[in-house]
C-alpha positions as CSV (number, residue, x, y, z in Angstrom):
1,M,110.4,97.5,118.5
2,G,107.8,95.0,119.6
3,T,108.0,91.7,121.3
4,S,108.9,88.3,119.7
5,E,105.7,86.0,118.7
6,T,107.7,83.0,119.8
7,K,109.4,82.8,123.4
8,G,113.1,82.9,123.0
9,K,113.2,84.3,119.4
10,P,114.3,87.9,118.7
11,A,112.0,91.1,119.1
12,L,110.1,91.9,115.9
13,L,110.4,95.4,114.5
14,K,107.1,96.6,112.8
15,L,107.2,99.3,110.1
16,N,104.2,100.6,107.9
17,C,105.1,101.6,104.2
18,A,103.5,102.1,100.9
19,L,102.5,98.9,98.9
20,L,105.7,96.9,98.7
21,P,106.3,93.5,97.2
22,V,107.8,91.5,100.1
23,K,107.9,87.6,101.1
24,P,108.8,86.1,104.3
25,R,112.4,85.5,104.6
26,G,113.0,88.5,102.2
27,V,115.1,91.3,103.1
28,V,114.3,94.9,103.2
29,H,116.5,98.0,104.0
30,L,115.2,100.3,106.7
31,T,116.7,103.7,106.8
32,D,115.4,106.3,109.4
33,A,116.5,108.5,112.4
34,R,117.1,105.3,114.4
35,Y,117.9,102.6,112.4
36,N,120.1,101.9,109.2
37,T,119.9,98.2,108.8
38,D,118.6,95.3,106.9
39,L,115.6,93.5,108.2
40,T,114.6,89.8,107.6
41,V,110.8,89.7,107.0
42,V,109.1,87.5,109.3
43,K,105.4,88.4,108.3
44,A,103.8,91.0,106.1
45,E,100.2,92.3,106.0
46,F,98.8,94.1,102.9
47,V,95.8,96.6,102.7
48,G,94.4,97.6,99.5
49,D,95.3,97.0,95.8
50,T,96.5,98.6,92.8
51,E,93.1,99.6,91.9
52,G,92.4,102.1,94.9
53,G,93.9,103.4,98.0
54,P,94.9,102.9,100.6
55,W,98.0,101.0,99.5
56,D,99.6,100.0,102.5
57,T,102.1,97.1,103.7
58,T,102.9,96.4,107.4
59,I,106.3,94.5,107.7
60,Y,107.4,92.6,110.8
61,G,111.1,91.8,110.8
62,T,114.3,91.2,112.8
63,P,117.3,93.3,112.2
64,N,120.2,91.6,110.7
65,G,123.1,92.8,112.7
């Protein structure tokens, strides 16, 4: 769990995953030992491409409920 990019907004959760096509305001489901929730994507950063590794996506999102 991180901090908000804008004062007064909810904190952002940051997660890393394999290359995943996501868009801002899209929704992804996160399941791990601590979370089982949907996240609204605020921002995504992509590294690599489908021609070679690494294939990583860093997603910043807010939990939905």
